[in-house]
RONU-977220 format. One record per residue: x, y, z of N, C-alpha, C, CB in turn. Coordinates in pm, whole numbers, padded with zeros to 5 digits, always signed. Glycine has a CB too. Example, Ala and Ser with C-alpha at 12.3 -4.5 7.8 and 13.67 -1.06 7.14 Angstrom:
# RONU-977220
+01319-00569+00780+01230-00450+00780+01320-00330+00780+01131-00447+00905;+01285-00225+00708+01367-00106+00714+01290+00003+00787+01408-00060+00572;
END
This chain:
# RONU-977220
+11338-02481+01775+11250-02537+01672+11122-02454+01668+11218-02688+01702;+11087-02403+01549+10968-02319+01536+10842-02403+01546+10970-02241+01403;+10729-02333+01570+10603-02406+01587+10568-02483+01461+10490-02309+01622;+10593-02422+01344+10561-02490+01218+10640-02620+01205+10591-02397+01098;+10766-02616+01239+10850-02736+01232+10802-02842+01331+10997-02700+01260;+10765-02799+01450+10715-02890+01553+10589-02961+01504+10686-02814+01684;+10501-02884+01445+10376-02939+01391+10406-03040+01281+10286-02827+01338;+10492-03002+01189+10524-03088+01076+10587-03219+01121+10618-03016+00979;+10680-03210+01216+10746-03330+01266+10647-03421+01336+10860-03292+01362;+10562-03364+01421+10464-03444+01495+10368-03514+01399+10385-03355+01593;+10317-03441+01302+10221-03499+01208+10283-03612+01127+10166-03391+01113;+10408-03594+01086+10474-03698+01006+10499-03824+01089+10608-03646+00950;+10536-03805+01216+10557-03920+01304+10425-03992+01332+10622-03876+01437;+10319-03916+01351+10190-03978+01384+10136-04060+01268+10088-03870+01423;+10165-04018+01145+10123-04096+01029+10188-04234+01030+10158-04022+00899;+10310-04241+01081+10382-04369+01087+10341-04451+01209+10532-04344+01088;+10333-04385+01324+10314-04456+01451+10169-04488+01483+10372-04374+01562;+10075-04401+01441+09933-04415+01474+09908-04404+01624+09879-04549+01423;+10006-04358+01698+09994-04344+01843+10029-04202+01881+10084-04445+01918;+09935-04133+01946+09960-03995+01987+10068-03988+02093+09832-03931+02039;+10071-04086+02184+10169-04085+02292+10311-04102+02238+10139-04196+02393;+10332-04202+02154+10465-04226+02098+10507-04108+02011+10467-04357+02015;+10414-04054+01933+10444-03939+01847+10485-03818+01929+10323-03905+01759;+10415-03798+02041+10448-03687+02130+10589-03702+02186+10347-03678+02245;+10620-03821+02234+10752-03844+02293+10864-03830+02190+10757-03982+02357;+10844-03885+02071+10947-03874+01967+10969-03728+01927+10908-03957+01844;+10859-03652+01923+10870-03510+01889+10948-03434+01995+10731-03448+01871;+10917-03460+02122+10986-03391+02231+11133-03433+02240+10915-03418+02364;+11160-03559+02212+11300-03605+02213+11379-03541+02100+11306-03759+02202;+11316-03526+01985+11383-03458+01873+11404-03311+01906+11300-03473+01743;+11303-03252+01970+11315-03112+02012+11434-03095+02107+11185-03064+02080;+11447-03188+02199+11555-03183+02298+11691-03191+02228+11541-03297+02400;+11699-03272+02123+11824-03287+02049+11858-03160+01971+11814-03405+01953;+11755-03097+01912+11777-02981+01826+11788-02849+01902+11665-02971+01726;+11741-02847+02025+11737-02723+02102+11878-02665+02125+11668-02746+02237;+11889-02532+02113+12018-02464+02124+12035-02390+02257+12035-02366+02009;+11960-02429+02357+11970-02362+02487+12111-02371+02544+11869-02423+02585;+12146-02269+02623+12278-02264+02685+12273-02290+02835+12342-02131+02659;+12153-02284+02892+12139-02306+03036+12024-02402+03063+12116-02172+03110;+12024-02460+03182+11918-02553+03221+11783-02483+03227+11950-02617+03357;+11782-02360+03277+11656-02286+03288+11598-02255+03151+11678-02156+03366;+11684-02216+03058+11640-02187+02922+11585-02313+02855+11756-02128+02839;+11653-02424+02874+11608-02551+02817+11472-02591+02873+11711-02662+02845;+11455-02574+03003+11328-02608+03067+11214-02524+03011+11337-02589+03218;+11239-02394+02994+11136-02304+02939+11102-02340+02795+11183-02158+02947;+11203-02371+02716+11181-02408+02576+11104-02539+02564+11314-02419+02502;+11138-02635+02649+11068-02764+02647+10923-02747+02691+11140-02866+02739;+10902-02663+02791+10765-02634+02835+10685-02568+02723+10767-02544+02960;+10747-02479+02649+10681-02413+02537+10646-02514+02428+10770-02301+02480;+10737-02608+02402+10711-02712+02302+10592-02799+02342+10836-02800+02282;+10582-02832+02471+10469-02911+02521+10339-02835+02502+10489-02946+02670;+10340-02705+02530+10220-02623+02513+10178-02618+02366+10245-02480+02565;+10275-02614+02276+10244-02615+02133+10179-02748+02092+10371-02590+02051;+10233-02858+02142+10178-02989+02108+10034-03004+02157+10264-03100+02169;+10003-02947+02270+09866-02952+02323+09769-02883+02228+09860-02886+02461;+09816-02780+02159+09731-02709+02063+09725-02783+01930+09783-02566+02041;+09835-02844+01891+09840-02917+01765+09747-03037+01766+09983-02962+01735;+09747-03111+01876+09663-03231+01889+09601-03232+02029+09747-03362+01863;+09485-03167+02046+09426-03149+02179+09362-03275+02236+09322-03040+02175;+09448-03371+02267+09405-03497+02328+09459-03505+02471+09452-03619+02244;+09382-03566+02560+09429-03585+02697+09557-03668+02697+09321-03653+02784;+09564-03765+02609+09681-03853+02599+09808-03773+02571+09660-03958+02490;+09798-03675+02482+09913-03590+02450+09955-03510+02572+09879-03496+02332;+09857-03451+02640+09886-03370+02758+09949-03453+02870+09758-03304+02809;+09888-03567+02898+09935-03646+03013+10073-03705+02989+09836-03758+03043;+10096-03762+02870+10226-03825+02845+10337-03719+02841+10224-03904+02712;+10304-03600+02790+10404-03492+02785+10438-03442+02925+10352-03376+02699;+10336-03427+03009+10360-03377+03145+10438-03478+03229+10226-03345+03213;+10402-03607+03217+10475-03709+03292+10619-03719+03242+10405-03848+03280;+10636-03709+03110+10770-03711+03050+10855-03596+03104+10761-03702+02896;+10797-03476+03107+10871-03357+03153+10919-03377+03296+10782-03232+03143;+10832-03429+03380+10869-03449+03520+10971-03562+03536+10745-03479+03604;+10955-03665+03454+11046-03779+03465+11188-03742+03426+10996-03894+03378;+11204-03671+03314+11340-03644+03266+11408-03533+03346+11337-03605+03119;+11329-03444+03408+11390-03333+03484+11402-03364+03633+11307-03206+03466;+11367-03486+03671+11365-03524+03812+11501-03504+03880+11322-03668+03827;+11607-03536+03808+11741-03528+03868+11824-03413+03810+11815-03659+03848;+11758-03318+03746+11830-03209+03678+11916-03127+03774+11732-03118+03608;+11869-03109+03896+11940-03025+03993+12076-03084+04033+11855-03006+04117;+12097-03211+04007+12222-03277+04047+12339-03241+03955+12204-03428+04048;+12309-03182+03838+12413-03159+03738+12448-03010+03727+12368-03212+03602;+12576-02981+03745+12626-02844+03727+12671-02821+03584+12741-02816+03824;+12720-02927+03521+12767-02916+03383+12649-02935+03287+12878-03021+03354;+12626-02837+03199+12508-02840+03111+12515-02955+03010+12495-02707+03036;+12635-02985+02961+12650-03096+02866+12611-03228+02930+12794-03102+02813;+12656-03248+03054+12621-03370+03126+12471-03377+03153+12698-03378+03259;+12412-03262+03179+12267-03256+03201+12192-03302+03077+12223-03114+03239;+12232-03252+02959+12163-03291+02836+12179-03440+02808+12216-03210+02717;+12294-03493+02840+12315-03637+02823+12224-03717+02915+12463-03674+02849;+12207-03668+03038+12119-03735+03133+11972-03726+03089+12135-03675+03274;+11934-03610+03037+11797-03594+02988+11770-03687+02871+11771-03448+02946;+11870-03703+02785+11857-03794+02671+11844-03939+02719+11977-03780+02577;+11923-03974+02818+11918-04111+02872+11782-04139+02935+12029-04132+02977;+11731-04045+03014+11603-04064+03079+11488-04062+02978+11581-03957+03186;+11505-03987+02871+11404-03985+02764+11389-04123+02702+11442-03883+02656;+11503-04187+02677+11500-04322+02618+11439-04423+02714+11642-04366+02579;+11466-04407+02843+11406-04496+02943+11255-04483+02943+11462-04464+03083;+11207-04360+02939+11062-04339+02943+10996-04385+02814+11031-04191+02968;+11061-04362+02701+11007-04411+02574+10993-04563+02576+11098-04367+02457;+11093-04630+02630+11089-04776+02640+10972-04821+02728+11222-04830+02696;+10951-04751+02837+10842-04784+02929+10706-04767+02861+10849-04696+03054;+10688-04655+02791+10562-04629+02723+10539-04728+02610+10559-04485+02668;+10644-04762+02537+10633-04855+02424+10586-04994+02468+10766-04867+02353;+10624-05032+02591+10589-05166+02642+10459-05167+02722+10701-05218+02727;+10403-05051+02749+10291-05043+02843+10166-05117+02795+10255-04899+02869;+10136-05108+02666+10015-05174+02617+10028-05326+02622+09983-05129+02474;+10146-05375+02589+10171-05520+02597+10155-05570+02740+10312-05554+02544;+10206-05492+02835+10192-05529+02976+10046-05522+03021+10278-05437+03064;+09975-05422+02969+09833-05407+03002+09753-05528+02956+09777-05279+02938;+09777-05573+02834+09698-05685+02780+09720-05813+02860+09735-05709+02634;+09841-05831+02910+09869-05949+02993+09790-05944+03124+10020-05960+03023;+09776-05823+03178+09697-05805+03300+09549-05826+03271+09721-05665+03361;+09501-05761+03165+09358-05757+03137+09300-05893+03098+09330-05659+03027;+09375-05973+03021+09320-06099+02972+09287-06196+03086+09417-06165+02876;+09353-06178+03200+09328-06265+03315+09188-06242+03374+09434-06243+03422;+09130-06127+03345+08998-06094+03399+08885-06131+03304+08992-05946+03431;+08921-06192+03191+08820-06231+03093+08819-06383+03083+08849-06166+02953;+08709-06443+03118+08700-06589+03120+08653-06643+02985+08604-06634+03230;+08677-06770+02965+08635-06837+02842+08483-06833+02829+08685-06982+02840;+08435-06822+02705+08292-06818+02672+08222-06693+02725+08223-06941+02728;+08296-06586+02745+08236-06459+02788+08169-06388+02670+08342-06367+02853;+08062-06317+02701+07999-06227+02605+08032-06085+02647+07843-06251+02596;+08095-06011+02557+08154-05881+02591+08094-05770+02505+08306-05885+02575;+08070-05657+02568+08031-05536+02494+08149-05440+02494+07904-05469+02558;+08187-05392+02377+08294-05292+02367+08241-05170+02294+08419-05350+02293;+08303-05056+02321+08256-04929+02267+08365-04862+02185+08209-04836+02379;+08328-04820+02064+08418-04747+01976+08542-04830+01943+08458-04613+02040;+08653-04763+01911+08778-04832+01876+08884-04800+01980+08827-04791+01734;+08936-04903+02042+09044-04889+02139+09150-04993+02108+08992-04904+02286;+09273-04948+02088+09381-05043+02058+09409-05133+02179+09509-04968+02018;+09393-05077+02298+09414-05158+02419+09311-05270+02426+09405-05070+02545;+09186-05238+02393+09080-05339+02393+09106-05442+02283+08941-05273+02373;+09139-05395+02164+09166-05486+02052+09278-05584+02086+09202-05406+01926;+09388-05533+02138+09502-05621+02166+09474-05714+02284+09626-05537+02195;+09390-05671+02376+09349-05760+02486+09264-05875+02433+09272-05682+02594;+09173-05845+02343+09090-05949+02284+09175-06047+02202+08980-05887+02194;+09275-05994+02133+09366-06081+02058+09446-06171+02153+09462-05997+01972;+09487-06116+02267+09559-06195+02366+09470-06305+02423+09611-06105+02481;+09341-06274+02442+09246-06376+02489+09235-06490+02388+09107-06314+02513;+09232-06454+02261+09225-06558+02158+09352-06643+02157+09203-06494+02019;+09466-06578+02180+09592-06652+02187+09593-06750+02304+09709-06556+02199;+09512-06719+02406+09498-06807+02523+09386-06909+02502+09471-06724+02649;+09339-06920+02375+09235-07015+02336+09101-06991+02406+09281-07156+02365;+09071-06865+02433+08942-06830+02491+08843-06798+02379+08956-06710+02588;+08724-06853+02391+08617-06826+02295+08533-06710+02347+08530-06952+02270;+08515-06608+02262+08442-06488+02304+08333-06453+02205+08538-06371+02321;+08225-06399+02258+08120-06340+02175+08123-06190+02202+07978-06403+02206;+08132-06111+02096+08159-05968+02114+08053-05882+02045+08298-05933+02058;+07998-05789+02121+07911-05684+02065+07993-05556+02057+07782-05664+02153;+07984-05487+01944+08058-05362+01925+07960-05251+01891+08166-05378+01813;+07965-05142+01966+07879-05028+01932+07930-04961+01806+07873-04926+02050;+07837-04909+01727+07872-04839+01604+07958-04716+01634+07746-04799+01527;+07924-04648+01743+08001-04533+01791+07998-04414+01696+08144-04573+01815;+07878-04359+01679+07862-04235+01603+07926-04120+01682+07711-04206+01574;+07963-04010+01619+07939-03981+01477+08049-04028+01382+07920-03835+01461;+08164-04073+01433+08271-04111+01340+08271-04260+01307+08405-04073+01399;+08181-04335+01373+08164-04478+01344+08293-04560+01360+08112-04496+01203;+08371-04527+01463+08495-04602+01487+08466-04747+01527+08578-04534+01595;+08347-04773+01579+08311-04910+01614+08307-05001+01492+08178-04913+01683;+08267-04946+01380+08268-05024+01256+08410-05068+01220+08207-04941+01139;+08503-04979+01245+08644-05011+01218+08693-05125+01308+08733-04886+01240;+08656-05119+01436+08695-05226+01528+08629-05358+01489+08659-05190+01672;+08502-05352+01454+08428-05472+01415+08495-05539+01294+08281-05437+01382;+08530-05457+01195+08595-05510+01075+08731-05570+01109+08611-05399+00970;+08805-05505+01199+08937-05554+01238+08927-05687+01312+09008-05451+01327;+08828-05700+01400+08810-05825+01474+08777-05940+01379+08698-05809+01578;+08692-05914+01282+08657-06018+01185+08778-06055+01099+08541-05971+01094;+08858-05954+01065+08979-05978+00988+09078-06064+01066+09045-05845+00949;+09077-06049+01198+09167-06126+01285+09113-06266+01314+09189-06051+01416;+08994-06297+01262+08942-06433+01275+08837-06454+01382+09052-06522+01302;+08791-06347+01448+08681-06361+01544+08551-06385+01467+08670-06235+01636;+08480-06489+01505+08358-06524+01432+08232-06465+01494+08344-06674+01426;+08227-06458+01625+08107-06409+01693+08121-06261+01727+08079-06491+01821;+08111-06178+01624+08121-06032+01641+07997-05968+01581+08251-05976+01573;+07929-05886+01661+07804-05823+01616+07813-05673+01634+07684-05879+01694;+07790-05599+01526+07786-05453+01532+07645-05410+01571+07828-05389+01395;+07634-05321+01671+07502-05275+01715+07495-05123+01711+07471-05327+01856;+07374-05072+01703+07353-04928+01713+07385-04881+01854+07207-04892+01675;+07430-04758+01867+07455-04702+02000+07328-04705+02085+07507-04558+01989;+07215-04683+02020+07088-04680+02092+07039-04818+02133+06983-04613+02007;+07109-04925+02089+07068-05062+02123+07138-05117+02246+07093-05153+02005;+07223-05036+02309+07301-05084+02424+07211-05139+02534+07387-04971+02480;+07105-05066+02567+07015-05110+02673+06948-05242+02643+06910-05005+02698;+06915-05264+02517+06841-05384+02480+06926-05510+02481+06780-05367+02345;+07058-05496+02470+07144-05615+02470+07222-05633+02600+07242-05608+02354;+07209-05538+02692+07289-05544+02814+07263-05671+02895+07262-05422+02901;+07141-05721+02892+07109-05845+02963+07188-05964+02908+06960-05874+02954;+07230-05953+02781+07297-06065+02715+07447-06070+02742+07273-06058+02567;+07504-05962+02793+07650-05958+02807+07694-05990+02950+07702-05820+02767;+07818-06036+02961+07877-06066+03092+07955-05947+03147+07968-06188+03082;+08015-05872+03055+08095-05758+03099+08112-05657+02987+08232-05805+03150;+08152-05536+03027+08179-05428+02932+08328-05395+02938+08093-05301+02963;+08389-05382+02820+08530-05342+02810+08538-05212+02733+08616-05453+02742;+08601-05110+02792+08624-04985+02720+08768-04940+02741+08524-04875+02766;+08817-04862+02648+08945-04797+02667+08923-04664+02737+09018-04777+02532;+09024-04580+02737+09011-04448+02798+09106-04351+02729+09039-04452+02950;+09057-04232+02701+09146-04127+02651+09226-04069+02766+09066-04016+02579;+09164-04068+02885+09233-04018+03002+09170-04072+03129+09231-03867+03004;+09254-04096+03230+09206-04138+03362+09226-04020+03455+09283-04267+03415;+09118-03973+03516+09124-03851+03595+09165-03878+03739+08989-03780+03593;+09194-03772+03811+09242-03783+03949+09140-03849+04041+09278-03646+04003;+09013-03838+04006+08906-03897+04087+08894-04048+04067+08774-03832+04055;+08959-04100+03962+08944-04241+03927+08842-04263+03818+08907-04321+04048;+08777-04156+03776+08686-04164+03662+08765-04158+03532+08583-04050+03666;+08694-04167+03420+08762-04164+03290+08696-04066+03196+08765-04303+03227;+08775-04013+03105+08725-03936+02992+08749-04022+02869+08796-03794+02979;+08642-04047+02795+08653-04138+02680+08551-04098+02574+08630-04285+02724;+08552-04172+02465+08464-04144+02351+08320-04123+02397+08471-04258+02249;+08254-04026+02338+08116-03995+02373+08029-04121+02366+08060-03886+02279;+07948-04140+02467+07864-04260+02476+07910-04356+02584+07861-04331+02344;+08034-04339+02630+08087-04428+02734+08007-04414+02864+08235-04398+02761;+07974-04291+02899+07903-04265+03024+07768-04336+03029+07882-04115+03043;+07691-04327+02921+07559-04389+02923+07569-04542+02924+07477-04342+02803;+07673-04596+02862+07695-04741+02867+07727-04783+03010+07809-04783+02771;+07808-04703+03078+07844-04734+03217+07722-04730+03308+07950-04635+03268;+07634-04632+03287+07511-04623+03366+07425-04746+03343+07431-04494+03329;+07412-04785+03216+07331-04901+03181+07390-05029+03243+07322-04916+03028;+07522-05042+03239+07588-05159+03298+07564-05164+03449+07739-05157+03268;+07567-05049+03513+07546-05042+03657+07405-05086+03694+07571-04899+03708;+07307-05041+03618+07167-05078+03643+07147-05228+03629+07074-05003+03546;+07218-05288+03534+07204-05432+03508+07306-05516+03586+07220-05459+03360;+07380-05453+03676+07481-05523+03758+07585-05597+03673+07411-05622+03851;+07631-05530+03570+07733-05588+03483+07871-05530+03516+07699-05563+03334;+07971-05611+03502+08109-05568+03525+08150-05466+03419+08206-05689+03524;+08214-05358+03463+08258-05252+03371+08408-05230+03391+08177-05119+03395;+08488-05284+03298+08633-05272+03306+08683-05162+03214+08700-05406+03271;+08779-05085+03263+08846-04983+03181+08990-05026+03158+08840-04843+03251;+09032-05028+03032+09169-05062+02996+09243-04933+02963+09173-05162+02875;+09346-04902+03041+09417-04775+03021+09564-04786+03059+09351-04665+03101;+09650-04735+02973+09792-04728+03003+09815-04618+03107+09875-04701+02874;+09917-04635+03189+09941-04540+03298+09980-04401+03249+10050-04593+03389;+10031-04390+03126+10066-04257+03075+09942-04174+03042+10154-04270+02952;+09824-04234+03052+09700-04160+03030+09642-04102+03159+09597-04250+02964;+09711-04125+03270+09665-04069+03397+09690-03919+03397+09737-04138+03518;+09586-03842+03425+09594-03697+03418+09545-03633+03547+09514-03644+03300;+09590-03513+03572+09552-03444+03695+09421-03366+03682+09663-03349+03735;+09350-03387+03576+09216-03328+03564+09125-03388+03671+09157-03353+03422;+09032-03306+03722+08940-03354+03826+08799-03302+03795+08987-03307+03968;+08738-03352+03686+08602-03306+03654+08500-03363+03751+08565-03347+03511;+08400-03283+03781+08288-03329+03864+08163-03350+03780+08261-03229+03976;+08164-03295+03660+08050-03309+03569+08101-03297+03426+07940-03200+03598;+08012-03316+03330+08051-03310+03189+08105-03172+03152+07932-03344+03099;+08047-03068+03209+08088-02931+03175+08227-02896+03228+07986-02833+03229;+08280-02979+03317+08414-02954+03371+08526-03003+03278+08429-03020+03506;+08490-03080+03175+08591-03121+03077+08631-02998+02997+08536-03236+02983;+08760-02967+02986+08802-02849+02909+08746-02851+02767+08955-02840+02904;+08696-02737+02721+08634-02730+02589+08729-02772+02477+08585-02589+02562;+08859-02745+02494+08955-02779+02389+08961-02930+02367+09094-02726+02424;+08921-03007+02470+08919-03153+02462+08779-03203+02429+08967-03215+02594;+08680-03144+02494+08542-03189+02477+08490-03160+02337+08452-03123+02579;+08528-03046+02281+08484-03007+02147+08604-02987+02056+08398-02878+02153;+08696-03082+02054+08823-03060+01987+08813-03050+01835+08917-03169+02022;+08699-03086+01776+08685-03074+01631+08656-02931+01590+08575-03166+01581;+08626-02843+01688+08596-02703+01658+08723-02619+01659+08494-02647+01758;+08733-02521+01566+08845-02427+01572+08839-02347+01701+08845-02333+01449;+08953-02322+01763+08956-02247+01888+08895-02108+01872+09098-02236+01940;+08908-02050+01753+08862-01913+01731+08712-01896+01744+08905-01867+01596;+08634-02000+01709+08488-01985+01718+08425-02089+01809+08427-01996+01580;+08503-02143+01904+08454-02250+01991+08336-02204+02076+08566-02299+02081;+08347-02088+02138+08240-02041+02226+08110-02021+02151+08281-01911+02293;+08120-01976+02026+08000-01951+01947+07937-02078+01894+08033-01858+01833;+08022-02177+01858+07971-02294+01785+07950-02418+01869+08064-02326+01676;+08004-02424+01992+08000-02550+02065+07858-02595+02099+08080-02538+02191;+07763-02499+02112+07626-02538+02142+07558-02601+02022+07546-02418+02190;+07620-02590+01905+07564-02648+01783+07634-02778+01745+07574-02548+01668;+07731-02820+01826+07815-02935+01790+07807-03043+01896+07961-02891+01770;+07827-03167+01854+07831-03279+01948+07966-03281+02019+07806-03413+01875;+07964-03312+02148+08088-03333+02221+08156-03459+02169+08062-03344+02375;+08289-03461+02172+08365-03577+02126+08383-03681+02235+08502-03534+02074;+08384-03634+02361+08411-03723+02474+08313-03694+02587+08557-03707+02524;+08305-03787+02682+08228-03762+02804+08304-03816+02924+08087-03828+02795;+08255-03780+03041+08320-03819+03166+08237-03926+03236+08340-03697+03259;+08301-04036+03272+08236-04144+03347+08290-04142+03490+08260-04283+03279;+08205-04113+03589+08250-04108+03729+08298-04244+03779+08137-04057+03819;+08381-04245+03883+08442-04369+03931+08344-04472+03986+08542-04338+04036;+08228-04427+04034+08134-04522+04095+08069-04615+03993+08026-04446+04169;+08090-04590+03864+08037-04679+03760+08143-04778+03709+07984-04596+03643;+08265-04766+03760+08376-04847+03710+08411-04958+03809+08500-04758+03685;+08416-05081+03760+08450-05195+03846+08599-05196+03879+08411-05327+03778;+08682-05191+03775+08828-05189+03793+08893-05119+03675+08884-05333+03809;+09009-05061+03700+09095-05011+03595+09205-05115+03573+09156-04869+03630;+09214-05166+03452+09316-05267+03420+09428-05195+03345+09256-05385+03334;+09544-05183+03408+09653-05101+03355+09784-05179+03347+09672-04978+03441;+09884-05116+03288+10017-05178+03283+10082-05183+03421+10106-05101+03186;+10026-05110+03517+10074-05115+03655+10003-05223+03735+10055-04979+03722;+09908-05291+03670+09828-05392+03737+09684-05346+03750+09885-05423+03875;+09597-05430+03807+09458-05390+03828+09450-05287+03941+09369-05514+03862;+09374-05180+03918+09363-05073+04017+09217-05044+04047+09434-04946+03969;+09186-05020+04172+09055-04965+04205+09059-04816+04171+09019-04988+04358;+08943-04757+04156+08939-04615+04123+08999-04530+04236+08794-04570+04096;+08988-04579+04359+09042-04504+04473+09195-04500+04472+08994-04566+04604;+09257-04595+04402+09404-04602+04400+09467-04507+04299+09447-04744+04369;+09385-04448+04213+09439-04364+04106+09512-04242+04162+09327-04319+04014;+09456-04181+04263+09518-04060+04320+09660-04088+04369+09433-04007+04436;+09679-04202+04436+09813-04239+04483+09909-04263+04367+09805-04364+04571;+09857-04325+04261+09941-04350+04143+09981-04220+04076+09867-04440+04044;+09890-04124+04073+09920-03994+04014+10033-03924+04089+09796-03905+04012;+10030-03935+04219+10136-03875+04300+10271-03935+04262+10109-03896+04452;+10274-04067+04241+10399-04134+04204+10444-04093+04063+10382-04285+04211;+10348-04079+03971+10382-04048+03833+10425-03903+03813+10264-04078+03745;+10367-03813+03891+10389-03670+03869+10488-03607+03966+10260-03597+03877;+10551-03688+04053+10651-03631+04145+10781-03710+04137+10597-03631+04289;
END
């Protein structure tokens, strides 16, 4: 499958799914079906090349992490098969297993997360996160009354989208605030809920720009800071500072050709929040401390 075809297929799937992870998996599964390799080694190289192309097409941590975990999961037992046809059948079977797991992960996450949110809580959320949205909906299904502050989340104003969606879903106590107003309302909230684009090996997170400063503010005010993240977002990145985030992710709105020249003139899309600012990671694997992430990564990537 040529790069142009890979791009076209991925973009068309993403328009339908609205999920980078599901779109990535469907694209790789289609690639696996269409691939004309004659040997296991050739297939592995072609699949690796397809993953590298997807990373360039949509430079999100979610795309990288789900693709890498998928690659390791489906090839885990490849050495057991001498017959290439049987190998491809096994890869197809394991692909479907992993797709099923990823498809159910957010639903499992919301069941875990809603238990940590008590009735009559006042919550601050940042930007737009489907995991956060569905957790709040699950809380409402459990007849919990919530008061919610939503940051505007410049420069793309995704917080406005979440605010509108919450009101559409029937939440009455929803307030949109400026990003710069976080400090002034922190005394009023009980906890902070954020999603994550990626969970790093240190137990920290990479997420929409502004997450880090909210976490610092929550820490100063002794507020609970929960991160909602599916396990397929766990990545082997280990940033120690903001500058350690790969430029292709940190400044992903810039063309790769002029990134070095233009990045000093552009806002970063994401920032890194160290683990010491995070109370708990609420995942489809259950609640995790930041220290437990490294062990989980070993399980996911081996």
